[in-house]
C-alpha positions as CSV (number, residue, x, y, z in Angstrom):
1,X,-13.1,12.4,-19.1
2,X,-13.5,9.6,-21.5
3,X,-10.8,7.1,-22.6
4,X,-9.1,7.1,-19.2
5,X,-5.8,5.3,-18.9
6,X,-6.0,2.9,-16.0
7,X,-2.8,2.1,-14.1
8,X,-2.3,-1.6,-13.4
9,X,-0.7,-1.0,-10.0
10,X,-1.6,2.0,-7.8
11,X,0.0,3.0,-4.5
12,X,-1.5,5.3,-2.0
13,X,0.2,6.9,1.0
14,X,-2.7,7.4,3.4
15,X,-1.7,10.8,4.8
16,X,-3.6,13.4,6.7
17,X,-5.8,11.4,9.1
18,X,-4.5,13.3,12.2
19,X,-4.8,16.7,10.6
20,X,-8.3,15.9,9.3
21,X,-9.3,15.2,12.9
22,X,-7.4,18.2,14.5
23,X,-9.1,20.7,12.1
24,X,-12.5,19.4,13.2
25,X,-11.6,19.5,16.9
26,X,-11.5,15.7,17.2
27,X,-9.0,13.3,18.6
28,X,-6.4,12.0,16.2
29,X,-7.9,8.5,16.8
30,X,-11.1,9.7,15.1
31,X,-9.1,10.7,12.1
32,X,-7.6,7.2,11.9
33,X,-11.1,5.7,12.3
34,X,-12.4,7.8,9.4
35,X,-9.4,7.0,7.3
36,X,-10.0,3.3,7.9
37,X,-13.6,3.7,6.6
38,X,-12.3,5.5,3.5
39,X,-9.8,2.6,2.9
40,X,-12.7,0.1,3.0
41,X,-14.5,2.1,0.4
42,X,-11.4,2.6,-1.9
43,X,-10.3,-1.0,-1.5
44,X,-13.4,-2.1,-3.4
45,X,-13.9,0.9,-5.7
46,X,-10.4,1.0,-7.4
47,X,-10.9,-2.5,-8.7
48,X,-14.2,-1.6,-10.3
49,X,-12.3,1.0,-12.3
50,X,-9.9,-1.6,-13.7
51,X,-6.9,-1.3,-11.3
52,X,-5.4,-4.7,-10.7
53,X,-3.1,-4.0,-7.7
54,X,-3.6,-1.5,-4.9
55,X,-0.8,-1.0,-2.4
56,X,-1.5,1.1,0.6
57,X,0.9,2.5,3.2
58,X,-1.0,1.8,6.4
59,X,1.8,1.9,9.0
60,X,5.5,2.4,8.7
61,X,8.3,1.0,10.9
62,X,8.8,4.6,12.1
63,X,5.2,5.0,13.2
64,X,6.1,2.9,16.2
65,X,7.8,6.1,17.5
66,X,4.4,7.8,18.0
67,X,2.7,7.8,21.4
68,X,1.9,4.5,22.9
69,X,-1.8,5.5,23.0
70,X,-1.9,6.2,19.3
71,X,0.0,3.0,18.4
72,X,-2.2,0.9,20.6
73,X,-5.3,2.4,19.0
74,X,-4.0,1.8,15.5
75,X,-3.1,-1.8,16.3
76,X,-6.6,-2.5,17.8
77,X,-8.1,-0.8,14.7
78,X,-6.1,-3.1,12.4
79,X,-7.0,-6.2,14.5
80,X,-10.8,-5.5,14.5
81,X,-10.7,-4.4,10.9
82,X,-8.9,-7.4,9.5
83,X,-11.1,-9.9,11.4
84,X,-14.2,-8.1,10.2
85,X,-13.3,-7.7,6.6
86,X,-12.8,-11.3,5.5
87,X,-16.4,-11.8,4.3
88,X,-16.4,-8.4,2.4
89,X,-13.1,-9.1,0.6
90,X,-14.3,-12.6,-0.4
91,X,-17.6,-11.1,-1.6
92,X,-15.7,-8.7,-3.8
93,X,-13.2,-11.3,-4.9
94,X,-10.2,-9.3,-3.5
95,X,-7.0,-11.0,-2.5
96,X,-5.2,-9.5,0.4
97,X,-1.4,-9.6,1.0
98,X,0.8,-7.8,3.5
99,X,4.2,-6.3,3.1
100,X,6.5,-5.6,6.1
101,X,8.4,-7.2,9.0
102,X,6.8,-9.3,11.7
103,X,8.7,-7.7,14.6
104,X,7.5,-5.9,16.8
105,X,3.9,-6.6,15.9
106,X,1.9,-8.5,18.5
107,X,1.1,-12.2,17.8
108,X,-2.6,-11.3,17.7
109,X,-2.2,-8.7,15.0
110,X,0.2,-10.9,13.0
111,X,-2.1,-13.9,13.2
112,X,-5.0,-11.8,12.0
113,X,-2.9,-10.7,9.0
114,X,-2.0,-14.3,8.2
115,X,-5.6,-15.3,8.6
116,X,-6.8,-12.6,6.2
117,X,-4.2,-13.6,3.6
118,X,-5.1,-17.3,3.9
119,X,-8.9,-16.7,3.6
120,X,-8.6,-14.5,0.5
121,X,-5.7,-16.4,-1.2
122,X,-7.8,-17.7,-4.1
123,X,-9.6,-14.5,-5.0
124,X,-8.9,-13.1,-8.4
125,X,-10.6,-9.8,-8.7
126,X,-7.7,-7.7,-7.6
127,X,-4.8,-7.6,-5.1
128,X,-4.8,-5.3,-2.0
129,X,-1.3,-5.1,-0.7
130,X,-1.3,-3.6,2.8
131,X,2.1,-2.3,3.9
132,X,2.1,-2.5,7.7
133,X,5.3,-2.2,9.8
134,X,6.9,-1.5,6.5
135,X,9.8,0.5,5.3
136,X,11.1,0.7,1.7
137,X,14.8,0.7,2.6
138,X,14.2,-2.2,4.9
139,X,12.5,-4.1,2.1
140,X,15.5,-3.6,-0.1
141,X,17.9,-4.7,2.6
142,X,15.8,-7.9,3.3
143,X,15.6,-8.7,-0.4
144,X,19.4,-8.2,-0.8
145,X,20.0,-10.6,2.1
146,X,17.6,-13.2,0.6
147,X,19.4,-13.0,-2.8
148,X,22.8,-13.3,-1.1
149,X,21.6,-16.5,0.7
150,X,20.2,-17.9,-2.6
151,X,23.7,-17.3,-4.2
152,X,25.4,-19.0,-1.3
153,X,23.0,-21.9,-1.4
154,X,23.6,-22.4,-5.1
155,X,20.1,-21.5,-6.1
156,X,21.1,-18.4,-8.0
157,X,24.2,-17.0,-9.8
158,X,25.4,-13.5,-9.1
159,X,25.4,-12.6,-12.7
160,X,21.8,-13.7,-13.0
161,X,20.6,-11.0,-10.6
162,X,18.7,-8.3,-12.6
163,X,16.2,-5.6,-11.6
164,X,13.4,-8.0,-12.7
165,X,14.8,-10.8,-10.4
166,X,15.1,-8.2,-7.6
167,X,11.5,-7.2,-8.0
168,X,10.3,-10.8,-7.9
169,X,12.0,-11.3,-4.5
170,X,10.6,-8.3,-2.7
171,X,8.1,-9.0,0.1
172,X,5.4,-9.8,-2.5
173,X,5.9,-10.7,-6.2
174,X,4.0,-7.7,-7.6
175,X,4.4,-5.7,-10.8
176,X,6.1,-2.3,-10.6
177,X,4.0,0.6,-9.4
178,X,2.5,2.7,-12.1
179,X,0.9,5.5,-10.1
180,X,1.6,6.8,-6.7
181,X,-0.9,9.0,-4.8
182,X,-0.1,10.8,-1.6
183,X,-3.0,12.6,0.0
184,X,-2.8,15.8,2.2
185,X,-0.5,17.7,-0.1
186,X,2.8,16.5,1.3
187,X,5.3,16.1,-1.6
188,X,7.5,13.2,-0.6
189,X,7.5,9.4,-0.9
190,X,8.5,8.7,2.8
191,X,10.3,5.4,2.3
192,X,7.3,3.8,0.5
193,X,8.0,0.9,-2.0
194,X,11.2,2.6,-3.2
195,X,12.3,0.0,-5.7
196,X,8.8,-0.6,-7.1
197,X,8.0,3.1,-7.8
198,X,11.1,3.8,-9.8
199,X,9.1,4.8,-12.9
200,X,5.8,5.6,-11.2
201,X,3.8,8.8,-12.0
202,X,3.1,10.7,-8.8
203,X,0.1,12.8,-7.7
204,X,-0.1,14.9,-4.5
205,X,-3.7,16.1,-4.0
206,X,-4.4,18.5,-1.1
207,X,-7.3,16.3,0.2
208,X,-6.8,14.6,3.5
209,X,-7.2,10.8,3.2
210,X,-10.5,10.5,5.1
211,X,-12.1,12.7,2.3
212,X,-10.3,10.9,-0.5
213,X,-13.3,8.8,-1.7
214,X,-14.5,7.7,-5.1
215,X,-14.8,11.1,-6.8
216,X,-11.3,12.0,-5.6
217,X,-9.9,8.8,-7.0
218,X,-11.6,9.5,-10.3
219,X,-9.8,12.9,-10.4
220,X,-6.6,11.1,-9.8
221,X,-7.3,8.8,-12.8
222,X,-7.9,11.9,-14.9
223,X,-4.6,13.3,-13.9
224,X,-2.8,10.0,-14.7
225,X,-4.4,10.0,-18.1
226,X,-2.7,13.3,-18.9
227,X,0.7,11.9,-18.1
228,X,3.1,10.8,-20.9
229,X,5.1,7.9,-19.5
230,X,8.3,7.7,-21.6
231,X,10.5,5.4,-19.4
232,X,13.6,7.4,-20.4
233,X,12.8,7.3,-24.2
234,X,12.2,10.2,-26.5
235,X,8.7,11.5,-26.9
């Protein structure tokens, strides 16, 4: 399709890693590993298509309720992946930021996140926002507390708080999400960037995330191009 509309900010819920592995007779960990490889591909490709911000839901606060074996595997995967990706992100001029709470992440994982943010801080080719130990409701609560403290400290007046001010005080000062993709066919947002996706178009392909590579993302862009974003106005 020619004349594609390109969303400025894309969000992806990385769903289906476990089912991808199970259907192939593999351990769930193999699905997460395959999903991580797909994420590495997409985190470069989407920016070549003109997207400026990519937010990915890598690990929710609720994911800590999974088995210790699975959580430990994912944390080690993140640790190795973050440390090994700095050169690649710098090569592709990608700035990495993280959204989520520190607790109960280990110091090693948290320090690797901070290091990745620091080493890519000045890159300008696109922003990869990794939501890790993240929950949308928690982000809204944390932002509300921050704004309350700003009012109490005299930095802000209550009447000055607007949706735009609230957006700027979320975990990262990013523009609203334009397009949400959730792989694997599940039709729900699962507590992902709730304030940001208020007017986002949504797309729920059946493809499991490990198979959601470049051609699948291009299909998503074609779907986005068909949408008529009215933001409450008449057509």
